[in-house]
C-alpha positions as CSV (number, residue, x, y, z in Angstrom):
1,M,81.7,135.3,180.6
2,K,81.9,131.8,179.0
3,Y,81.7,128.7,181.2
4,K,82.7,125.2,180.2
5,L,81.0,122.1,181.6
6,G,83.0,119.2,182.6
7,T,82.6,115.8,180.9
8,A,80.3,114.4,183.5
9,A,78.1,117.5,183.4
10,V,77.7,117.2,179.6
11,A,77.0,113.5,179.9
12,A,74.3,114.1,182.5
13,L,72.8,116.8,180.4
14,M,72.6,114.5,177.3
15,A,71.0,111.7,179.4
16,A,68.2,114.1,180.2
17,S,67.8,115.3,176.7
18,P,65.8,113.8,173.8
19,V,67.5,112.0,170.9
20,M,69.6,114.6,169.1
21,A,70.3,115.0,165.4
22,D,73.8,114.4,164.0
23,L,76.5,117.1,164.2
24,V,76.9,117.9,160.5
25,F,80.4,118.7,159.1
26,P,80.3,119.6,155.4
27,S,83.2,118.6,153.2
28,L,83.6,120.8,150.1
29,S,85.8,118.2,148.4
30,Y,87.3,117.8,145.0
31,R,87.8,114.2,144.0
32,T,87.5,115.1,140.3
33,G,89.2,117.8,138.2
34,P,92.8,118.9,137.8
35,Y,93.5,119.1,141.6
36,A,91.9,115.7,142.5
37,A,95.2,114.2,143.5
38,G,95.4,116.6,146.4
39,G,91.8,116.8,147.2
40,I,91.2,113.1,147.6
41,P,93.6,112.3,150.4
42,F,92.5,115.5,152.3
43,A,88.9,114.5,152.0
44,D,89.7,110.9,153.1
45,G,91.5,112.1,156.2
46,Y,88.7,114.5,157.1
47,A,86.0,111.9,156.8
48,D,88.0,109.0,158.4
49,Y,88.7,111.0,161.5
50,F,85.0,111.6,162.2
51,S,84.2,107.9,161.4
52,M,86.9,107.0,163.9
53,I,85.5,109.2,166.7
54,N,82.0,107.9,166.1
55,A,83.2,104.3,166.4
56,R,85.8,104.9,169.1
57,D,84.3,107.6,171.2
58,G,80.6,107.4,170.5
59,G,80.7,110.7,168.6
60,I,81.3,114.2,170.1
61,G,79.8,114.6,173.5
62,G,77.7,111.6,172.7
63,V,76.3,112.9,169.4
64,A,77.3,111.3,166.2
65,A,79.2,113.3,163.6
66,R,78.1,113.2,160.0
67,V,80.3,114.3,157.1
68,L,78.3,115.9,154.3
69,E,80.5,115.7,151.2
70,C,79.8,117.9,148.2
71,E,82.0,117.8,145.1
72,T,83.4,121.2,143.9
73,G,86.0,120.1,141.4
74,Y,88.1,123.1,142.9
75,N,85.7,125.3,141.0
76,T,84.6,128.5,142.8
77,E,81.1,128.6,141.3
78,K,80.5,124.9,142.2
79,G,81.8,125.6,145.7
80,V,79.3,128.3,146.2
81,E,76.6,126.0,144.9
82,C,77.7,123.3,147.4
83,Y,77.5,125.8,150.2
84,E,74.0,127.0,149.3
85,S,72.7,123.4,148.9
86,T,74.1,122.1,152.2
87,K,73.9,125.1,154.7
88,G,70.3,124.2,155.6
89,E,71.3,120.7,156.8
90,G,72.6,122.1,160.1
91,A,76.1,122.6,158.8
92,L,78.4,123.5,161.7
93,V,81.5,124.7,159.9
94,Y,82.7,124.9,156.3
95,Q,86.2,124.0,155.1
96,P,86.3,125.1,151.4
97,L,89.9,123.9,150.7
98,S,90.1,126.7,148.1
99,T,91.1,130.3,148.4
100,G,88.8,131.3,145.6
101,I,85.8,129.7,147.2
102,T,86.8,131.1,150.6
103,Y,86.7,134.7,149.3
104,Q,83.2,134.1,148.0
105,L,81.9,132.5,151.2
106,I,83.3,135.1,153.7
107,P,80.3,137.4,153.4
108,K,77.8,134.6,153.0
109,T,78.9,132.6,156.1
110,T,79.0,135.8,158.1
111,A,75.4,136.7,157.1
112,D,74.2,133.2,157.7
113,N,75.9,133.0,161.1
114,I,77.9,129.9,160.1
115,P,81.7,129.7,160.9
116,M,84.3,128.8,158.3
117,H,87.8,127.4,158.9
118,T,90.4,128.0,156.2
119,M,93.3,126.2,157.7
120,G,96.5,127.4,156.0
121,Y,94.8,129.1,153.1
122,G,92.2,131.7,152.1
123,R,92.2,135.4,153.0
124,T,95.1,135.9,155.3
125,S,93.8,139.0,157.0
126,A,90.8,137.0,158.3
127,A,93.1,136.2,161.2
128,N,91.8,139.5,162.5
129,G,88.6,138.3,164.3
130,D,87.7,141.8,165.2
131,V,86.7,142.3,161.5
132,F,86.1,138.7,160.3
133,S,83.8,137.4,162.9
134,H,83.0,134.0,161.3
135,T,86.2,133.2,159.5
136,F,89.1,131.4,161.2
137,N,92.5,130.4,159.7
138,Y,94.4,128.9,162.7
139,P,97.0,127.6,163.2
140,A,98.9,129.4,160.4
141,N,98.3,131.4,157.3
142,Y,100.0,132.2,154.0
143,W,101.9,135.2,155.3
144,N,103.2,133.1,158.2
145,G,104.4,130.7,155.4
146,A,106.2,133.4,153.5
147,S,107.9,134.6,156.7
148,G,108.6,131.1,157.8
149,A,110.5,130.4,154.5
150,I,112.6,133.6,154.9
151,S,113.3,132.8,158.6
152,Y,114.5,129.4,157.6
153,L,116.7,130.9,154.9
154,L,118.1,133.4,157.3
155,N,119.0,130.7,159.7
156,E,120.7,128.7,156.8
157,N,122.7,131.8,155.8
158,G,124.0,133.0,159.2
159,G,121.2,135.5,159.6
160,D,122.1,137.5,156.5
161,L,120.3,137.5,153.1
162,K,121.7,140.8,151.9
163,G,122.4,140.6,148.1
164,K,120.7,137.2,147.8
165,K,118.3,136.5,145.0
166,I,115.0,134.8,145.8
167,A,112.4,133.9,143.2
168,L,108.8,133.2,143.9
169,V,107.1,130.7,141.5
170,Y,103.4,131.0,142.1
171,H,100.0,129.8,141.0
172,N,98.6,132.8,139.1
173,S,95.5,133.0,141.3
174,A,94.3,134.6,144.5
175,Y,96.0,131.8,146.3
176,G,99.4,132.2,144.6
177,K,99.4,136.0,145.0
178,E,98.8,135.9,148.7
179,P,102.5,135.9,149.8
180,I,103.7,138.6,147.5
181,R,103.1,141.6,149.8
182,T,104.8,139.8,152.7
183,L,107.8,138.8,150.7
184,E,108.2,142.3,149.3
185,E,108.2,143.7,152.9
186,L,110.7,141.0,154.0
187,A,112.9,141.8,150.9
188,A,113.0,145.4,152.0
189,K,113.8,144.5,155.6
190,H,116.5,141.9,154.8
191,G,118.0,143.3,151.6
192,F,117.4,140.4,149.2
193,E,116.2,140.7,145.6
194,L,112.8,139.2,144.9
195,S,111.6,138.1,141.5
196,L,108.0,137.1,140.7
197,L,107.2,134.2,138.3
198,P,103.5,133.5,137.8
199,V,102.3,130.2,136.4
200,D,98.9,130.0,134.8
201,H,96.4,127.2,135.8
202,P,96.8,124.3,135.8
203,G,100.6,124.7,135.6
204,Q,101.7,122.2,133.0
205,E,103.6,124.9,131.0
206,Q,106.6,126.3,132.9
207,K,109.5,126.2,130.4
208,S,109.8,130.0,130.2
209,Q,109.8,130.4,134.0
210,W,112.6,127.9,134.5
211,L,114.6,129.2,131.6
212,Q,114.5,132.6,133.4
213,I,115.6,130.9,136.7
214,R,118.5,129.3,134.8
215,R,119.4,132.7,133.4
216,D,119.0,134.7,136.6
217,R,120.4,132.0,138.9
218,P,118.5,132.9,142.1
219,D,120.0,131.6,145.3
220,N,116.7,130.2,146.4
221,V,113.2,129.5,144.9
222,I,110.0,129.6,146.9
223,M,106.9,128.0,145.4
224,Y,103.2,128.6,146.0
225,G,101.8,125.9,143.8
226,W,99.0,123.3,143.8
227,G,98.3,120.1,141.8
228,V,100.2,119.3,138.7
229,M,102.0,122.6,138.8
230,N,104.1,121.3,141.7
231,Q,105.2,118.1,139.9
232,V,106.1,120.1,136.7
233,A,108.1,122.7,138.7
234,I,110.1,120.0,140.5
235,Q,110.9,118.2,137.3
236,E,111.8,121.5,135.5
237,A,114.1,122.4,138.4
238,A,115.7,119.0,138.1
239,N,116.1,119.5,134.3
240,I,118.1,122.7,134.8
241,R,119.9,121.2,137.8
242,F,118.7,123.7,140.2
243,P,119.8,122.5,143.7
244,M,116.8,120.9,145.4
245,E,118.0,121.8,148.8
246,N,117.5,125.5,147.7
247,F,113.9,124.9,146.5
248,I,111.2,125.3,149.2
249,G,107.4,125.1,148.7
250,I,104.5,126.2,150.8
251,W,102.6,123.4,152.5
252,W,100.3,122.9,149.5
253,S,103.5,122.2,147.5
254,G,104.9,119.5,149.8
255,S,103.0,116.2,149.4
256,E,104.0,112.8,148.0
257,N,102.1,113.6,144.8
258,D,104.5,116.5,144.2
259,V,107.8,114.6,144.5
260,L,107.2,111.0,143.5
261,P,106.9,111.7,139.7
262,A,110.4,113.1,139.6
263,G,111.9,110.1,141.3
264,A,115.4,110.4,142.7
265,A,115.7,113.9,141.2
266,A,113.4,115.3,143.8
267,N,115.6,114.3,146.7
268,G,116.3,117.2,149.0
269,Y,113.3,119.3,148.0
270,K,111.8,121.1,151.0
271,A,108.4,122.3,152.0
272,L,106.8,124.2,154.9
273,T,104.3,122.7,157.3
274,F,102.2,123.5,160.3
275,H,101.7,119.9,161.4
276,A,103.7,116.6,161.7
277,V,104.4,114.1,158.9
278,G,104.3,110.3,158.8
279,D,102.1,107.7,160.5
280,D,103.9,107.1,163.8
281,F,101.0,108.3,166.0
282,P,98.5,106.2,168.0
283,V,95.5,107.8,166.2
284,F,96.4,105.9,163.0
285,A,96.2,102.5,164.7
286,D,92.7,103.6,165.9
287,I,91.7,104.6,162.3
288,Q,93.0,101.3,161.0
289,K,91.0,99.3,163.6
290,H,87.8,101.3,163.8
291,V,87.6,102.6,160.2
292,V,89.7,100.8,157.6
293,D,89.4,97.2,159.0
294,A,85.7,97.8,159.6
295,G,85.2,98.6,155.9
296,N,84.3,102.2,156.5
297,A,87.2,104.1,155.1
298,A,86.3,107.1,152.9
299,G,88.8,105.9,150.3
300,A,90.9,102.9,149.6
301,G,92.6,103.2,153.0
302,D,96.0,103.5,151.4
303,Q,96.6,107.2,152.1
304,I,97.0,107.0,155.9
305,G,100.1,108.9,157.0
306,T,100.5,110.8,153.7
307,V,100.9,114.6,154.0
308,L,97.5,115.6,152.7
309,Y,95.6,112.8,154.5
310,N,97.3,113.9,157.7
311,R,96.2,117.5,157.0
312,G,92.6,116.5,156.5
313,L,92.7,114.5,159.7
314,Y,94.2,117.5,161.5
315,A,91.4,119.8,160.2
316,A,88.8,117.3,161.4
317,M,90.4,117.0,164.8
318,L,90.3,120.8,165.2
319,A,86.7,120.9,164.1
320,A,85.7,118.1,166.6
321,E,87.6,119.9,169.4
322,A,85.9,123.2,168.6
323,A,82.5,121.4,168.7
324,R,83.3,119.8,172.0
325,T,84.3,123.3,173.3
326,A,81.0,124.7,172.1
327,Q,79.1,122.0,173.9
328,G,80.8,122.9,177.1
329,I,80.3,126.6,176.7
330,H,76.6,126.4,175.9
331,G,75.6,123.4,178.1
332,T,74.2,121.3,175.3
333,A,75.5,118.6,173.1
334,D,73.2,119.5,170.2
335,I,75.0,122.7,169.2
336,T,74.0,125.2,166.4
337,P,76.4,126.8,163.9
338,A,76.4,130.0,166.0
339,M,77.4,127.9,169.1
340,M,80.1,126.3,167.0
341,R,81.5,129.7,166.1
342,D,81.8,130.4,169.9
343,G,83.6,127.1,170.3
344,M,86.1,127.9,167.6
345,E,86.8,131.3,169.1
346,A,87.4,129.7,172.5
347,L,89.4,126.8,171.2
348,E,92.5,125.7,173.2
349,I,94.8,123.0,171.9
350,T,97.2,121.7,174.5
351,E,99.9,119.0,174.1
352,A,98.1,117.1,176.9
353,R,94.9,117.0,174.9
354,M,96.7,116.1,171.7
355,T,98.3,113.2,173.5
356,E,94.8,112.1,174.8
357,L,93.6,112.1,171.2
358,G,96.5,109.9,170.0
359,M,98.3,112.8,168.3
360,P,101.2,113.7,170.6
361,N,103.4,116.4,169.0
362,F,101.3,116.4,165.9
363,G,101.1,120.2,165.9
364,P,101.8,123.1,168.1
365,S,99.8,124.0,171.1
366,F,97.7,127.1,170.6
367,N,94.6,129.0,171.6
368,V,92.2,131.2,169.6
369,S,90.6,134.5,170.7
370,C,88.2,137.1,169.4
371,A,91.1,139.3,168.3
372,N,93.2,136.4,166.9
373,H,91.5,133.9,164.7
374,G,94.8,132.9,163.2
375,G,96.6,131.1,165.9
376,P,100.3,131.3,166.6
377,G,101.6,131.0,163.0
378,L,104.4,128.6,164.0
379,I,106.1,127.1,160.9
380,G,108.2,124.0,160.5
381,V,110.2,122.7,157.5
382,T,110.1,119.2,155.9
383,Q,112.5,117.6,153.4
384,W,111.9,114.8,151.0
385,D,114.1,111.8,151.3
386,A,113.8,110.0,148.0
387,G,115.7,107.0,149.2
388,A,113.4,106.3,152.1
389,S,110.4,107.7,150.1
390,E,109.2,109.8,153.0
391,W,109.0,113.4,154.2
392,K,111.1,114.2,157.3
393,L,110.6,117.2,159.7
394,I,114.0,119.0,159.7
395,S,113.1,121.9,162.0
396,N,111.1,122.8,165.0
397,F,107.9,124.8,164.7
398,A,109.2,128.3,164.9
399,A,107.7,131.8,165.3
400,T,107.3,134.0,162.2
401,D,107.9,137.8,161.9
402,M,104.8,139.3,163.2
403,D,106.4,142.8,163.2
404,V,106.0,142.5,159.4
405,I,102.9,140.4,159.2
406,Q,100.6,142.1,161.8
407,P,100.7,145.5,160.1
408,L,99.8,143.9,156.8
409,I,96.9,142.1,158.5
410,D,95.7,145.3,160.2
411,A,95.9,147.3,157.0
412,D,94.1,144.7,154.8
413,S,91.4,143.8,157.3
414,G,90.9,147.6,158.1
415,S,90.3,148.3,154.4
416,Y,87.8,145.4,154.3
417,A,86.0,146.7,157.4
418,T,85.8,150.2,155.8
419,E,84.5,148.9,152.5
420,N,81.9,146.7,154.1
421,N,80.9,149.0,157.0
422,I,81.9,146.5,159.7
423,A,82.0,147.6,163.3
424,S,84.3,145.9,165.9
425,N,83.2,142.4,166.7
426,C,85.4,142.2,169.9
427,K,83.5,144.2,172.5
């Protein structure tokens, strides 16, 4: 049984302990390369949150957090090199921000007893903690995203998609291919016709795909893109006058970077999300005061409240809360990576706690368990308002079709367990 110490008990324990090392949080960032426009605000949000809690709260459980940034350029080989060069520094949890890097690090982090959090990306079946002991992808994954898009379209069409045509425009990589199986199952279940349109890295050439869309005239387009691919797709959609309100991207295709280049033509474009948008939260005032005004911002301080900055901040908050949970479980503030894994598996995020952190209604309440490393998979939808130059949340965070998703998770994780001779982790 796991026990959690109260705040006073942890404080007393720390007072009796020697000076402790920093709590190290690696950031496998990409501030350079073809995807830097997305990597920079995420890395800034991730770093600024830890700087803020160091200044505002005195760290986590009284121990300072240190972000150890390593540039990957969104390159899998460099990402693995970053992991190998930083893991000996006491790294508590890795956030690769790349599906390709994630696939390479799953066996490595497991063998090294270091947890990895692939929030909204990576190998979807890692949600099965019985097989993937050290990989977590809460609060939502790519298959939740695919189902969330279809659930939204069902709602928009009176619950009936029979005979509809839906096209998937996707980054031709492990990332972009993730939703295909789910969408195929959902197409069979709901009777819509699915077409698949891959786009090769980095995505600047899409004329043929959008000519096919103009010819086939799908009712809706779903996009799993990243970087310049998103900008080009939105502009190409505008060029053929595809209705933007019928175009919906995954959360990596729904930032300001994706829509601003198209100007007014991007108005009405939609994107999925698993967290809130905008800067109307008390935490941002704290970041402004303790980080930006103090001259300690990771970047220029001009990304606060943007979609990807918020996502980096959200990832950092979840990591900090998991570390705090681990401290309570193990009765020490100076936690190890193995202890951090336990904290992630016992994580509970409540609305009350989010409010305490200055992030009320920023994301759904959820808890993690040994069997479920993926969280609740609740998906919201945002829409771009070009006139106001802002994203707006236009739906509640809604449940996804686990009747379709769970068997896919079970099958894929089961195959991985067989191939790698993995016994049950949940005893």
